N, CA, C and O atoms as a printed pandas DataFrame, in Angstrom:
     atom_number atom_name residue_name chain_id  residue_number  x_coord  y_coord  z_coord
0              1         N          MET        A               1    9.414    5.799   -0.148
1              2        CA          MET        A               1    8.508    4.638    0.731
2              3         C          MET        A               1    9.959    4.193    1.140
3              4         O          MET        A               1   11.119    3.957    0.801
4              5         N          PHE        A               2    8.859    4.271    2.282
5              6        CA          PHE        A               2   10.731    3.276    3.264
6              7         C          PHE        A               2    9.556    2.325    4.168
7              8         O          PHE        A               2    8.390    2.454    4.542
8              9         N          GLN        A               3   10.536    1.415    4.244
9             10        CA          GLN        A               3    9.946   -0.007    4.774
10            11         C          GLN        A               3   10.431   -0.314    6.771
11            12         O          GLN        A               3   11.562   -0.423    7.245
12            13         N          VAL        A               4    9.223   -0.365    7.419
13            14        CA          VAL        A               4    9.272   -0.263    8.459
14            15         C          VAL        A               4    8.841   -2.180    8.956
15            16         O          VAL        A               4    7.933   -2.928    8.592
16            17         N          THR        A               5   10.517   -2.443   10.330
17            18        CA          THR        A               5    9.699   -3.700   10.845
18            19         C          THR        A               5   10.118   -3.834   12.597
19            20         O          THR        A               5   10.737   -2.918   13.138
20            21         N          GLU        A               6    9.792   -4.797   13.193
21            22        CA          GLU        A               6   10.177   -4.920   14.516
22            23         C          GLU        A               6   11.841   -3.814   14.848
23            24         O          GLU        A               6   12.160   -3.045   15.755
24            25         N          SER        A               7   12.481   -4.258   13.657
25            26        CA          SER        A               7   14.243   -3.509   13.891
26            27         C          SER        A               7   14.365   -2.426   14.016
27            28         O          SER        A               7   15.247   -1.898   14.693
28            29         N          THR        A               8   13.416   -1.798   13.322
29            30        CA          THR        A               8   13.028   -0.152   12.972
30            31         C          THR        A               8   13.707    0.961   14.291
31            32         O          THR        A               8   13.419    1.044   15.485
32            33         N          ASP        A               9   14.344    1.439   13.748
33            34        CA          ASP        A               9   14.799    2.655   15.043
34            35         C          ASP        A               9   14.278    3.696   14.701
35            36         O          ASP        A               9   15.083    4.371   14.059
36            37         N          PHE        A              10   13.051    4.299   14.843
37            38        CA          PHE        A              10   12.552    5.664   14.312
38            39         C          PHE        A              10   13.064    6.618   14.501
39            40         O          PHE        A              10   12.624    7.538   13.811
40            41         N          ASN        A              11   14.222    6.987   15.469
41            42        CA          ASN        A              11   15.037    8.065   15.871
42            43         C          ASN        A              11   16.424    8.119   14.429
43            44         O          ASN        A              11   16.816    9.117   13.824
44            45         N          GLU        A              12   16.771    6.991   14.296
45            46        CA          GLU        A              12   17.638    6.557   13.580
46            47         C          GLU        A              12   17.182    7.371   12.166
47            48         O          GLU        A              12   17.698    8.363   11.651
48            49         N          LEU        A              13   15.942    6.518   11.712
49            50        CA          LEU        A              13   15.328    6.597   10.529
50            51         C          LEU        A              13   15.098    8.294   10.389
51            52         O          LEU        A              13   15.622    8.831    9.413
52            53         N          ALA        A              14   14.461    8.989   11.179
53            54        CA          ALA        A              14   14.548   10.297   10.936
54            55         C          ALA        A              14   15.353   11.075   10.654
55            56         O          ALA        A              14   15.205   12.153   10.078
56            57         N          GLU        A              15   16.605   10.417   11.177
57            58        CA          GLU        A              15   18.176   11.125   11.263
58            59         C          GLU        A              15   18.275   11.098    9.857
59            60         O          GLU        A              15   18.301   12.145    9.210
60            61         N          LYS        A              16   18.363    9.393    9.053
61            62        CA          LYS        A              16   19.011    9.746    7.839
62            63         C          LYS        A              16   17.854   10.021    6.751
63            64         O          LYS        A              16   18.079   10.185    5.552
64            65         N          GLU        A              17   16.471   10.049    7.404
65            66        CA          GLU        A              17   15.321   10.861    5.357
66            67         C          GLU        A              17   14.678   11.884    6.354
67            68         O          GLU        A              17   13.541   11.629    6.752
68            69         N          PRO        A              18   15.307   13.026    6.795
69            70        CA          PRO        A              18   14.573   14.584    7.025
70            71         C          PRO        A              18   13.294   14.399    6.630
71            72         O          PRO        A              18   12.282   14.624    7.293
72            73         N          LEU        A              19   13.360   14.048    5.704
73            74        CA          LEU        A              19   11.495   14.197    4.929
74            75         C          LEU        A              19   10.653   13.629    6.234
75            76         O          LEU        A              19    9.898   14.405    6.821
76            77         N          LEU        A              20   10.740   12.798    6.504
77            78        CA          LEU        A              20   10.135   12.104    7.273
78            79         C          LEU        A              20    9.383   12.563    8.732
79            80         O          LEU        A              20    8.386   12.110    9.295
80            81         N          ALA        A              21   10.438   13.813    9.130
81            82        CA          ALA        A              21   10.542   14.233   10.059
82            83         C          ALA        A              21    9.520   15.668   10.102
83            84         O          ALA        A              21    8.900   16.229   11.005
84            85         N          SER        A              22    9.735   15.969    8.382
85            86        CA          SER        A              22    8.629   17.240    8.164
86            87         C          SER        A              22    7.487   17.091    7.539
87            88         O          SER        A              22    6.714   18.042    7.421
88            89         N          ALA        A              23    7.201   15.805    7.020
89            90        CA          ALA        A              23    5.812   15.571    6.107
90            91         C          ALA        A              23    4.964   14.948    6.732
91            92         O          ALA        A              23    5.272   14.081    7.549
92            93         N          LYS        A              24    3.990   15.215    6.513
93            94        CA          LYS        A              24    2.722   14.580    6.566
94            95         C          LYS        A              24    2.847   13.241    6.057
95            96         O          LYS        A              24    3.585   13.234    5.072
96            97         N          LEU        A              25    2.435   12.191    6.337
97            98        CA          LEU        A              25    2.692   10.552    6.253
98            99         C          LEU        A              25    1.527    9.544    6.034
99           100         O          LEU        A              25    0.421    9.486    6.573
100          101         N          VAL        A              26    2.172    8.680    4.971
101          102        CA          VAL        A              26    0.438    7.830    5.043
102          103         C          VAL        A              26    1.430    6.088    5.129
103          104         O          VAL        A              26    2.333    5.792    4.347
104          105         N          VAL        A              27    0.869    5.103    6.396
105          106        CA          VAL        A              27    1.414    4.114    6.957
106          107         C          VAL        A              27    0.493    3.020    6.582
107          108         O          VAL        A              27   -0.726    3.179    6.633
108          109         N          LYS        A              28    1.123    1.758    6.152
109          110        CA          LYS        A              28   -0.244    1.103    5.846
110          111         C          LYS        A              28    0.811   -0.625    5.756
111          112         O          LYS        A              28    1.981   -0.520    5.388
112          113         N          PRO        A              29    0.367   -1.775    6.043
113          114        CA          PRO        A              29    1.020   -2.800    6.056
114          115         C          PRO        A              29    1.562   -3.329    5.030
115          116         O          PRO        A              29    0.740   -4.021    4.430
116          117         N          ASP        A              30    2.396   -3.322    4.635
117          118        CA          ASP        A              30    3.239   -4.373    3.483
118          119         C          ASP        A              30    3.233   -5.469    2.854
119          120         O          ASP        A              30    4.261   -5.994    2.427
120          121         N          MET        A              31    1.931   -6.004    2.705
121          122        CA          MET        A              31    1.508   -7.322    3.000
122          123         C          MET        A              31    0.693   -7.523    2.060
123          124         O          MET        A              31   -0.027   -6.548    1.845
124          125         N          LEU        A              32    0.454   -8.721    1.174
125          126        CA          LEU        A              32   -0.831   -8.841   -0.191
126          127         C          LEU        A              32   -1.628   -9.251    0.585
127          128         O          LEU        A              32   -1.643  -10.380    1.076
128          129         N          PHE        A              33   -2.495   -8.239    0.809
129          130        CA          PHE        A              33   -3.832   -8.178    1.200
130          131         C          PHE        A              33   -4.458   -7.470    0.633
131          132         O          PHE        A              33   -3.776   -6.702   -0.046
132          133         N          GLY        A              34   -6.060   -7.247    0.520
133          134        CA          GLY        A              34   -6.990   -6.453    0.218
134          135         C          GLY        A              34   -7.442   -6.277    1.854
135          136         O          GLY        A              34   -7.187   -6.807    2.935
136          137         N          LYS        A              35   -8.305   -5.149    1.293
137          138        CA          LYS        A              35   -9.096   -4.587    2.658
138          139         C          LYS        A              35   -8.331   -3.848    3.813
139          140         O          LYS        A              35   -8.992   -3.687    4.839
140          141         N          ARG        A              36   -7.134   -3.406    3.810
141          142        CA          ARG        A              36   -6.336   -3.276    5.057
142          143         C          ARG        A              36   -6.987   -1.288    5.390
143          144         O          ARG        A              36   -6.770   -0.807    6.502
144          145         N          GLY        A              37   -7.483   -0.703    4.649
145          146        CA          GLY        A              37   -8.446    0.143    5.070
146          147         C          GLY        A              37   -9.459   -0.227    5.758
147          148         O          GLY        A              37   -9.755    0.522    6.689
148          149         N          LYS        A              38  -10.095   -1.153    5.599
149          150        CA          LYS        A              38  -11.703   -1.111    5.790
150          151         C          LYS        A              38  -11.390   -1.715    7.542
151          152         O          LYS        A              38  -12.045   -1.294    8.496
152          153         N          SER        A              39  -10.037   -2.973    7.696
153          154        CA          SER        A              39   -9.451   -3.302    8.469
154          155         C          SER        A              39   -8.613   -2.550   10.188
155          156         O          SER        A              39   -8.268   -2.995   11.283
156          157         N          GLY        A              40   -8.630   -0.926    9.316
157          158        CA          GLY        A              40   -8.333   -0.185   10.302
158          159         C          GLY        A              40   -6.888   -0.213   10.291
159          160         O          GLY        A              40   -6.114    0.396   11.030
160          161         N          LEU        A              41   -6.601   -1.128    9.203
161          162        CA          LEU        A              41   -4.694   -0.969    9.188
162          163         C          LEU        A              41   -3.909    0.074    7.959
163          164         O          LEU        A              41   -3.082   -0.269    7.115
164          165         N          VAL        A              42   -4.345    1.086    8.142
165          166        CA          VAL        A              42   -4.487    2.362    7.088
166          167         C          VAL        A              42   -4.563    3.315    7.601
167          168         O          VAL        A              42   -5.732    3.664    7.761
168          169         N          ALA        A              43   -3.541    4.247    8.131
169          170        CA          ALA        A              43   -3.885    5.395    8.463
170          171         C          ALA        A              43   -2.966    7.233    7.616
171          172         O          ALA        A              43   -1.816    7.297    7.182
172          173         N          LEU        A              44   -3.713    8.071    7.651
173          174        CA          LEU        A              44   -3.195    9.227    6.819
174          175         C          LEU        A              44   -3.011   10.216    7.218
175          176         O          LEU        A              44   -3.954   10.717    7.830
176          177         N          ASP        A              45   -2.228   10.707    7.145
177          178        CA          ASP        A              45   -1.752   12.253    7.444
178          179         C          ASP        A              45   -1.114   12.347    8.864
179          180         O          ASP        A              45   -1.809   13.049    9.598
180          181         N          LEU        A              46   -0.019   11.860    9.461
181          182        CA          LEU        A              46    0.393   11.601   10.260
182          183         C          LEU        A              46    1.707   12.060   10.281
183          184         O          LEU        A              46    2.485   11.974    9.330
184          185         N          ASP        A              47    2.007   12.659   11.614
185          186        CA          ASP        A              47    3.467   13.090   11.789
186          187         C          ASP        A              47    3.952   11.217   12.079
187          188         O          ASP        A              47    3.500   10.091   12.285
188          189         N          LEU        A              48    5.244   12.054   11.884
189          190        CA          LEU        A              48    6.357   10.391   12.372
190          191         C          LEU        A              48    6.014    9.878   13.692
191          192         O          LEU        A              48    5.984    8.651   13.788
192          193         N          ASP        A              49    5.680   10.753   15.004
193          194        CA          ASP        A              49    5.574   10.178   16.052
194          195         C          ASP        A              49    4.424    9.270   16.187
195          196         O          ASP        A              49    4.345    8.278   16.912
196          197         N          GLN        A              50    3.138    9.977   15.012
197          198        CA          GLN        A              50    2.117    9.389   15.255
198          199         C          GLN        A              50    2.195    7.816   14.744
199          200         O          GLN        A              50    1.844    6.729   15.203
200          201         N          VAL        A              51    2.735    8.208   13.748
201          202        CA          VAL        A              51    2.920    6.646   12.623
202          203         C          VAL        A              51    3.650    5.636   13.563
203          204         O          VAL        A              51    3.137    4.537   13.778
204          205         N          ALA        A              52    4.752    5.965   14.084
205          206        CA          ALA        A              52    5.433    5.143   14.918
206          207         C          ALA        A              52    4.541    4.336   16.381
207          208         O          ALA        A              52    4.681    3.218   16.877
208          209         N          GLU        A              53    3.776    5.297   16.672
209          210        CA          GLU        A              53    2.792    4.955   17.695
210          211         C          GLU        A              53    1.842    3.894   17.068
211          212         O          GLU        A              53    1.649    2.871   17.725
212          213         N          PHE        A              54    1.232    4.036   15.862
213          214        CA          PHE        A              54    0.187    3.338   14.798
214          215         C          PHE        A              54    0.894    1.926   14.424
215          216         O          PHE        A              54    0.162    0.956   14.619
216          217         N          ILE        A              55    2.134    1.653   13.941
217          218        CA          ILE        A              55    2.869    0.414   14.011
218          219         C          ILE        A              55    3.235    0.076   15.165
219          220         O          ILE        A              55    3.394   -1.139   15.279
220          221         N          GLN        A              56    3.435    0.685   16.082
221          222        CA          GLN        A              56    3.729    0.113   17.839
222          223         C          GLN        A              56    2.663   -1.026   17.777
223          224         O          GLN        A              56    2.759   -2.253   17.795
224          225         N          GLY        A              57    1.596   -0.145   17.696
225          226        CA          GLY        A              57    0.179   -0.933   18.359
226          227         C          GLY        A              57   -0.291   -2.054   17.543
227          228         O          GLY        A              57   -1.182   -2.807   17.936
228          229         N          ARG        A              58    0.622   -2.240   15.780
229          230        CA          ARG        A              58   -0.123   -3.274   15.101
230          231         C          ARG        A              58    0.700   -4.191   14.554
231          232         O          ARG        A              58    0.374   -5.066   13.752
232          233         N          LEU        A              59    2.269   -3.883   15.203
233          234        CA          LEU        A              59    2.996   -4.651   14.214
234          235         C          LEU        A              59    3.568   -5.807   15.216
235          236         O          LEU        A              59    4.171   -5.657   16.279
236          237         N          GLY        A              60    3.170   -7.072   14.507
237          238        CA          GLY        A              60    3.010   -8.659   14.866
238          239         C          GLY        A              60    1.754   -8.708   15.269
239          240         O          GLY        A              60    1.788   -9.375   16.303
240          241         N          LYS        A              61    0.453   -8.329   15.016
241          242        CA          LYS        A              61   -1.308   -8.536   15.270
242          243         C          LYS        A              61   -1.445   -9.836   14.303
243          244         O          LYS        A              61   -1.144   -9.739   13.114
244          245         N          GLU        A              62   -1.699  -10.499   14.606
245          246        CA          GLU        A              62   -2.682  -11.767   13.496
246          247         C          GLU        A              62   -3.582  -10.995   12.900
247          248         O          GLU        A              62   -4.202  -10.054   13.395
248          249         N          VAL        A              63   -3.640  -11.468   11.703
249          250        CA          VAL        A              63   -4.699  -10.684   10.677
250          251         C          VAL        A              63   -4.879  -12.005   10.027
251          252         O          VAL        A              63   -3.989  -12.820    9.780
252          253         N          GLU        A              64   -6.757  -12.161    9.663
253          254        CA          GLU        A              64   -6.912  -13.355    8.970
254          255         C          GLU        A              64   -7.625  -12.677    7.587
255          256         O          GLU        A              64   -8.855  -12.736    7.607
256          257         N          MET        A              65   -7.210  -12.238    6.759
257          258        CA          MET        A              65   -7.879  -12.148    5.490
258          259         C          MET        A              65   -8.063  -13.409    4.435
259          260         O          MET        A              65   -7.188  -14.273    4.503
260          261         N          GLY        A              66   -8.856  -13.547    3.708
261          262        CA          GLY        A              66   -9.678  -14.802    2.784
262          263         C          GLY        A              66   -8.994  -15.896    3.338
263          264         O          GLY        A              66   -7.974  -16.408    2.876
264          265         N          GLY        A              67   -9.909  -16.401    4.859
265          266        CA          GLY        A              67   -9.245  -17.611    5.342
266          267         C          GLY        A              67   -7.481  -17.615    5.618
267          268         O          GLY        A              67   -7.138  -18.759    5.914
268          269         N          CYS        A              68   -6.359  -16.693    5.596
269          270        CA          CYS        A              68   -5.223  -17.336    5.514
270          271         C          CYS        A              68   -4.981  -16.278    6.539
271          272         O          CYS        A              68   -5.386  -15.125    6.390
272          273         N          LYS        A              69   -4.270  -16.718    7.650
273          274        CA          LYS        A              69   -3.972  -16.173    9.120
274          275         C          LYS        A              69   -2.474  -15.703    9.196
275          276         O          LYS        A              69   -1.756  -16.642    8.853
276          277         N          GLY        A              70   -1.981  -14.945    9.416
277          278        CA          GLY        A              70   -0.251  -14.424    9.618
278          279         C          GLY        A              70   -0.431  -12.913   10.574
279          280         O          GLY        A              70   -1.440  -12.252   10.820
280          281         N          PRO        A              71    1.026  -12.717   10.973
281          282        CA          PRO        A              71    1.539  -11.703   11.776
282          283         C          PRO        A              71    1.637  -10.305   10.566
283          284         O          PRO        A              71    1.798  -10.435    9.352
284          285         N          ILE        A              72    1.504   -9.155   11.242
285          286        CA          ILE        A              72    1.712   -8.577   10.233
286          287         C          ILE        A              72    3.739   -7.662   10.354
287          288         O          ILE        A              72    4.395   -6.974   11.137
288          289         N          THR        A              73    3.838   -8.131    9.383
289          290        CA          THR        A              73    5.794   -8.093    9.974
290          291         C          THR        A              73    6.407   -6.834    9.488
291          292         O          THR        A              73    7.509   -6.443    9.872
292          293         N          THR        A              74    5.505   -6.081    8.454
293          294        CA          THR        A              74    6.325   -5.202    7.726
294          295         C          THR        A              74    5.127   -3.573    7.425
295          296         O          THR        A              74    3.904   -3.694    7.371
296          297         N          PHE        A              75    5.480   -2.905    7.351
297          298        CA          PHE        A              75    4.833   -1.638    7.561
298          299         C          PHE        A              75    5.557   -0.815    6.275
299          300         O          PHE        A              75    6.788   -0.848    6.276
300          301         N          ILE        A              76    5.076   -0.280    5.477
301          302        CA          ILE        A              76    5.524    0.958    4.601
302          303         C          ILE        A              76    5.202    2.598    4.826
303          304         O          ILE        A              76    4.115    3.093    5.125
304          305         N          ILE        A              77    6.137    3.103    4.653
305          306        CA          ILE        A              77    5.516    5.066    5.589
306          307         C          ILE        A              77    5.975    5.551    3.690
307          308         O          ILE        A              77    6.997    5.227    3.085
308          309         N          GLU        A              78    4.703    6.460    3.135
309          310        CA          GLU        A              78    4.816    7.366    2.237
310          311         C          GLU        A              78    4.924    8.441    2.452
311          312         O          GLU        A              78    5.149    8.668    3.641
312          313         N          PRO        A              79    4.861    9.383    1.753
313          314        CA          PRO        A              79    4.429   11.123    1.727
314          315         C          PRO        A              79    3.140   10.613    1.593
315          316         O          PRO        A              79    2.716    9.736    0.840
316          317         N          PHE        A              80    2.281   11.654    2.886
317          318        CA          PHE        A              80    0.455   11.852    2.305
318          319         C          PHE        A              80    0.511   12.796    1.246
319          320         O          PHE        A              80    1.295   13.718    1.474
320          321         N          ILE        A              81   -0.026   12.842    0.259
321          322        CA          ILE        A              81   -0.652   13.681   -1.106
322          323         C          ILE        A              81   -2.272   14.022   -1.052
323          324         O          ILE        A              81   -3.017   13.264   -1.673
324          325         N          PRO        A              82   -2.776   15.018   -0.406
325          326        CA          PRO        A              82   -4.110   15.050   -0.598
326          327         C          PRO        A              82   -4.416   15.053   -1.858
327          328         O          PRO        A              82   -3.627   15.501   -2.690
328          329         N          HIS        A              83   -5.973   14.401   -2.288
329          330        CA          HIS        A              83   -6.626   13.812   -3.408
330          331         C          HIS        A              83   -7.850   14.245   -3.369
331          332         O          HIS        A              83   -8.073   14.799   -2.293
332          333         N          ASP        A              84   -8.998   14.230   -4.278
333          334        CA          ASP        A              84   -9.802   14.171   -4.262
334          335         C          ASP        A              84  -10.352   12.832   -5.059
335          336         O          ASP        A              84  -11.496   12.382   -4.999
336          337         N          GLN        A              85   -9.387   12.381   -5.719
337          338        CA          GLN        A              85  -10.403   10.924   -6.248
338          339         C          GLN        A              85   -8.961    9.973   -6.648
339          340         O          GLN        A              85   -7.878   10.218   -7.178
340          341         N          GLU        A              86   -9.600    8.836   -6.099
341          342        CA          GLU        A              86   -8.481    7.609   -6.195
342          343         C          GLU        A              86   -8.831    6.492   -7.030
343          344         O          GLU        A              86   -9.948    5.977   -7.080
344          345         N          PHE        A              87   -7.465    6.028   -7.905
345          346        CA          PHE        A              87   -8.275    5.434   -9.223
346          347         C          PHE        A              87   -7.708    3.655   -8.280
347          348         O          PHE        A              87   -7.621    3.455   -7.068
348          349         N          TYR        A              88   -7.472    2.819   -9.276
349          350        CA          TYR        A              88   -7.283    1.737   -8.696
350          351         C          TYR        A              88   -6.593    0.793   -9.850
351          352         O          TYR        A              88   -7.164    0.150  -10.731
352          353         N          LEU        A              89   -5.263    0.901   -9.590
353          354        CA          LEU        A              89   -4.345   -0.237  -10.715
354          355         C          LEU        A              89   -4.029   -1.316  -10.187
355          356         O          LEU        A              89   -4.112   -1.293   -8.959
356          357         N          ASN        A              90   -3.693   -2.268  -10.635
357          358        CA          ASN        A              90   -3.122   -3.792  -10.596
358          359         C          ASN        A              90   -2.478   -4.383  -11.775
359          360         O          ASN        A              90   -3.145   -4.620  -12.782
360          361         N          ILE        A              91   -1.031   -4.674  -11.703
361          362        CA          ILE        A              91   -0.064   -5.161  -12.543
362          363         C          ILE        A              91    0.422   -6.495  -12.569
363          364         O          ILE        A              91    1.610   -6.180  -12.513
364          365         N          VAL        A              92    0.441   -7.482  -12.600
365          366        CA          VAL        A              92    0.158   -8.879  -12.309
366          367         C          VAL        A              92    1.317   -9.277  -13.589
367          368         O          VAL        A              92    0.875   -9.231  -14.737
368          369         N          SER        A              93    2.638   -9.626  -13.410
369          370        CA          SER        A              93    3.500   -9.762  -14.258
370          371         C          SER        A              93    4.063  -11.841  -14.365
371          372         O          SER        A              93    4.909  -12.371  -13.645
372          373         N          GLU        A              94    3.360  -12.430  -15.312
373          374        CA          GLU        A              94    3.668  -13.612  -14.639
374          375         C          GLU        A              94    4.950  -14.223  -15.631
375          376         O          GLU        A              94    5.643  -13.510  -16.358
376          377         N          ARG        A              95    5.075  -15.554  -15.496
377          378        CA          ARG        A              95    6.195  -16.020  -16.829
378          379         C          ARG        A              95    5.861  -15.384  -18.333
379          380         O          ARG        A              95    6.614  -14.793  -19.108
380          381         N          LEU        A              96    4.651  -15.678  -18.438
381          382        CA          LEU        A              96    4.241  -15.761  -19.879
382          383         C          LEU        A              96    3.435  -14.627  -20.267
383          384         O          LEU        A              96    3.573  -14.480  -21.481
384          385         N          ARG        A              97    2.602  -13.698  -19.750
385          386        CA          ARG        A              97    2.159  -12.746  -19.976
386          387         C          ARG        A              97    1.608  -11.975  -18.735
387          388         O          ARG        A              97    1.800  -12.430  -17.608
388          389         N          CYS        A              98    1.164  -11.221  -18.864
389          390        CA          CYS        A              98    0.919   -9.763  -18.101
390          391         C          CYS        A              98   -1.053   -9.790  -17.852
391          392         O          CYS        A              98   -1.885  -10.388  -18.534
392          393         N          SER        A              99   -1.198   -9.172  -17.003
393          394        CA          SER        A              99   -2.002   -8.953  -16.769
394          395         C          SER        A              99   -2.503   -6.897  -16.195
395          396         O          SER        A              99   -1.967   -6.083  -15.443
396          397         N          ILE        A             100   -3.211   -6.885  -16.698
397          398        CA          ILE        A             100   -3.719   -5.019  -16.179
398          399         C          ILE        A             100   -5.007   -5.095  -15.656
399          400         O          ILE        A             100   -5.856   -5.731  -16.280
400          401         N          SER        A             101   -5.307   -4.500  -14.519
401          402        CA          SER        A             101   -6.741   -3.495  -13.768
402          403         C          SER        A             101   -6.597   -2.156  -13.363
403          404         O          SER        A             101   -5.738   -1.490  -12.785
404          405         N          PHE        A             102   -8.146   -1.901  -14.039
405          406        CA          PHE        A             102   -7.824   -0.541  -13.697
406          407         C          PHE        A             102   -9.176    0.090  -13.875
407          408         O          PHE        A             102  -10.074    0.018  -14.714
408          409         N          SER        A             103   -9.026    0.549  -13.081
409          410        CA          SER        A             103  -11.005    1.373  -12.575
410          411         C          SER        A             103  -10.521    2.909  -12.051
411          412         O          SER        A             103   -9.433    3.280  -11.611
412          413         N          GLU        A             104  -11.588    3.532  -12.247
413          414        CA          GLU        A             104  -11.636    5.180  -11.625
414          415         C          GLU        A             104  -12.254    4.910  -10.458
415          416         O          GLU        A             104  -11.954    5.746   -9.606
416          417         N          CYS        A             105  -13.020    4.053  -10.065
417          418        CA          CYS        A             105  -13.361    3.648   -8.807
418          419         C          CYS        A             105  -12.311    2.865   -7.468
419          420         O          CYS        A             105  -12.647    1.856   -6.848
420          421         N          GLY        A             106  -11.158    3.551   -7.285
421          422        CA          GLY        A             106  -10.559    3.344   -6.489
422          423         C          GLY        A             106  -10.467    3.273   -5.017
423          424         O          GLY        A             106  -11.687    3.214   -4.867
424          425         N          GLY        A             107  -10.098    3.238   -4.029
425          426        CA          GLY        A             107   -9.863    3.192   -2.352
426          427         C          GLY        A             107  -10.431    2.515   -2.018
427          428         O          GLY        A             107  -10.568    1.590   -2.818
428          429         N          ILE        A             108  -11.038    2.392   -0.969
429          430        CA          ILE        A             108  -11.390    1.400    0.032
430          431         C          ILE        A             108  -12.689    0.681   -0.474
431          432         O          ILE        A             108  -12.957   -0.450   -0.066
432          433         N          GLU        A             109  -13.639    1.462   -1.526
433          434        CA          GLU        A             109  -14.360    0.443   -1.960
434          435         C          GLU        A             109  -14.186    0.014   -3.223
435          436         O          GLU        A             109  -15.227    0.157   -3.865
436          437         N          ILE        A             110  -13.392   -0.406   -3.787
437          438        CA          ILE        A             110  -13.063   -1.251   -4.602
438          439         C          ILE        A             110  -13.699   -2.375   -4.957
439          440         O          ILE        A             110  -14.101   -2.606   -6.098
440          441         N          GLU        A             111  -13.825   -3.196   -3.887
441          442        CA          GLU        A             111  -14.486   -4.305   -4.285
442          443         C          GLU        A             111  -15.866   -4.404   -4.367
443          444         O          GLU        A             111  -16.375   -5.380   -4.918
444          445         N          GLU        A             112  -16.759   -3.216   -3.727
445          446        CA          GLU        A             112  -17.807   -2.932   -4.129
446          447         C          GLU        A             112  -18.213   -2.612   -5.563
447          448         O          GLU        A             112  -19.360   -2.672   -6.005
448          449         N          ASN        A             113  -16.918   -2.203   -6.341
449          450        CA          ASN        A             113  -17.208   -1.637   -7.567
450          451         C          ASN        A             113  -16.382   -2.463   -8.323
451          452         O          ASN        A             113  -15.516   -2.003   -9.067
452          453         N          TRP        A             114  -16.562   -3.479   -8.201
453          454        CA          TRP        A             114  -15.818   -4.536   -8.978
454          455         C          TRP        A             114  -15.743   -4.744  -10.429
455          456         O          TRP        A             114  -14.849   -4.978  -11.243
456          457         N          ASP        A             115  -17.580   -4.495  -10.460
457          458        CA          ASP        A             115  -17.846   -4.547  -11.596
458          459         C          ASP        A             115  -17.172   -3.185  -13.199
459          460         O          ASP        A             115  -17.014   -3.330  -14.411
460          461         N          LYS        A             116  -17.044   -2.384  -12.532
461          462        CA          LYS        A             116  -16.385   -1.371  -13.033
462          463         C          LYS        A             116  -14.548   -1.524  -13.282
463          464         O          LYS        A             116  -13.754   -0.640  -13.604
464          465         N          VAL        A             117  -14.369   -2.567  -13.073
465          466        CA          VAL        A             117  -12.675   -2.687  -13.226
466          467         C          VAL        A             117  -12.750   -3.234  -14.542
467          468         O          VAL        A             117  -13.625   -4.046  -14.842
468          469         N          LEU        A             118  -11.722   -2.761  -15.493
469          470        CA          LEU        A             118  -11.251   -3.322  -16.608
470          471         C          LEU        A             118  -10.208   -4.182  -16.431
471          472         O          LEU        A             118   -9.288   -4.001  -15.634
472          473         N          LEU        A             119  -10.313   -4.946  -17.030
473          474        CA          LEU        A             119   -8.879   -6.283  -17.132
474          475         C          LEU        A             119   -8.538   -6.338  -18.556
475          476         O          LEU        A             119   -9.355   -6.784  -19.360
476          477         N          PHE        A             120   -7.285   -5.877  -18.953
477          478        CA          PHE        A             120   -6.608   -6.838  -20.272
478          479         C          PHE        A             120   -5.682   -7.112  -20.168
479          480         O          PHE        A             120   -4.784   -6.319  -19.889
480          481         N          HIS        A             121   -5.430   -8.999  -20.446
481          482        CA          HIS        A             121   -4.756   -9.927  -20.807
482          483         C          HIS        A             121   -3.683   -9.587  -21.896
483          484         O          HIS        A             121   -4.082   -9.001  -22.903
484          485         N          GLY        A             122   -2.320   -9.912  -21.779
485          486        CA          GLY        A             122   -2.098  -10.116  -22.889
486          487         C          GLY        A             122   -0.427  -10.226  -22.622
487          488         O          GLY        A             122    0.046  -10.147  -21.489
488          489         N          ASN        A             123    0.332  -10.406  -23.752
489          490        CA          ASN        A             123    1.493  -10.539  -23.858
490          491         C          ASN        A             123    2.880   -9.606  -23.728
491          492         O          ASN        A             123    3.894   -9.702  -24.419
492          493         N          PHE        A             124    2.621   -8.705  -22.667
493          494        CA          PHE        A             124    3.389   -7.399  -22.716
494          495         C          PHE        A             124    4.673   -7.544  -22.176
495          496         O          PHE        A             124    4.940   -7.794  -21.001
496          497         N          ARG        A             125    5.332   -7.398  -22.962
497          498        CA          ARG        A             125    7.335   -6.847  -22.234
498          499         C          ARG        A             125    7.044   -5.822  -21.163
499          500         O          ARG        A             125    6.040   -5.110  -21.125
500          501         N          LEU        A             126    7.863   -5.830  -20.452
501          502        CA          LEU        A             126    7.579   -4.835  -19.101
502          503         C          LEU        A             126    7.852   -3.545  -19.378
503          504         O          LEU        A             126    7.158   -2.584  -19.046
504          505         N          SER        A             127    9.157   -3.514  -20.165
505          506        CA          SER        A             127    9.323   -2.153  -20.928
506          507         C          SER        A             127    8.292   -1.257  -21.443
507          508         O          SER        A             127    8.166   -0.060  -21.181
508          509         N          VAL        A             128    7.400   -2.151  -22.386
509          510        CA          VAL        A             128    5.978   -1.598  -23.289
510          511         C          VAL        A             128    5.154   -1.450  -22.097
511          512         O          VAL        A             128    4.515   -0.417  -21.898
512          513         N          LEU        A             129    5.140   -2.579  -21.186
513          514        CA          LEU        A             129    4.240   -2.271  -20.092
514          515         C          LEU        A             129    4.045   -1.213  -19.690
515          516         O          LEU        A             129    2.922   -0.723  -19.806
516          517         N          PHE        A             130    5.307   -0.374  -18.956
517          518        CA          PHE        A             130    5.390    0.925  -18.168
518          519         C          PHE        A             130    4.770    1.570  -18.841
519          520         O          PHE        A             130    3.645    1.968  -18.536
520          521         N          CYS        A             131    5.624    1.943  -20.404
521          522        CA          CYS        A             131    4.969    2.907  -21.526
522          523         C          CYS        A             131    3.426    3.474  -21.657
523          524         O          CYS        A             131    2.963    4.601  -21.832
524          525         N          PHE        A             132    2.760    1.963  -21.466
525          526        CA          PHE        A             132    1.228    1.882  -21.882
526          527         C          PHE        A             132    0.944    2.366  -20.467
527          528         O          PHE        A             132   -0.064    3.041  -20.679
528          529         N          CYS        A             133    1.179    2.459  -19.158
529          530        CA          CYS        A             133    0.566    2.660  -18.025
530          531         C          CYS        A             133    0.856    3.750  -17.969
531          532         O          CYS        A             133   -0.008    4.257  -17.253
532          533         N          THR        A             134    1.755    4.731  -18.360
533          534        CA          THR        A             134    2.219    6.685  -17.969
534          535         C          THR        A             134    1.689    7.398  -18.900
535          536         O          THR        A             134    1.825    8.622  -18.893
């Protein structure tokens, strides 16, 4: 996974990370809000030039999610892995406890399938938590 901001030089990034120049990629904002796919902020199966164009058209764009407004300042780029099914997994670690949410109905329709999400609360230690999830 690679972070991209307004100061990122894509030519330099391609030199440092040759995988990016040869692989198909996924790009999305690296920000904590949902509905990125439904808002046209996620792109799949792109080459690096297409990723750069996608980011340049959205970097600094102000978005509103859940009543909060702000500019998109950071994107992440990951290798694209074709798949037939998506799952939803969310781990929230708080000071005294953790919660894990999981569903077989992942993807951009997760909000419409929220009734199928299993939620576990507990006093998990992170080392135990990661063993539990893998």
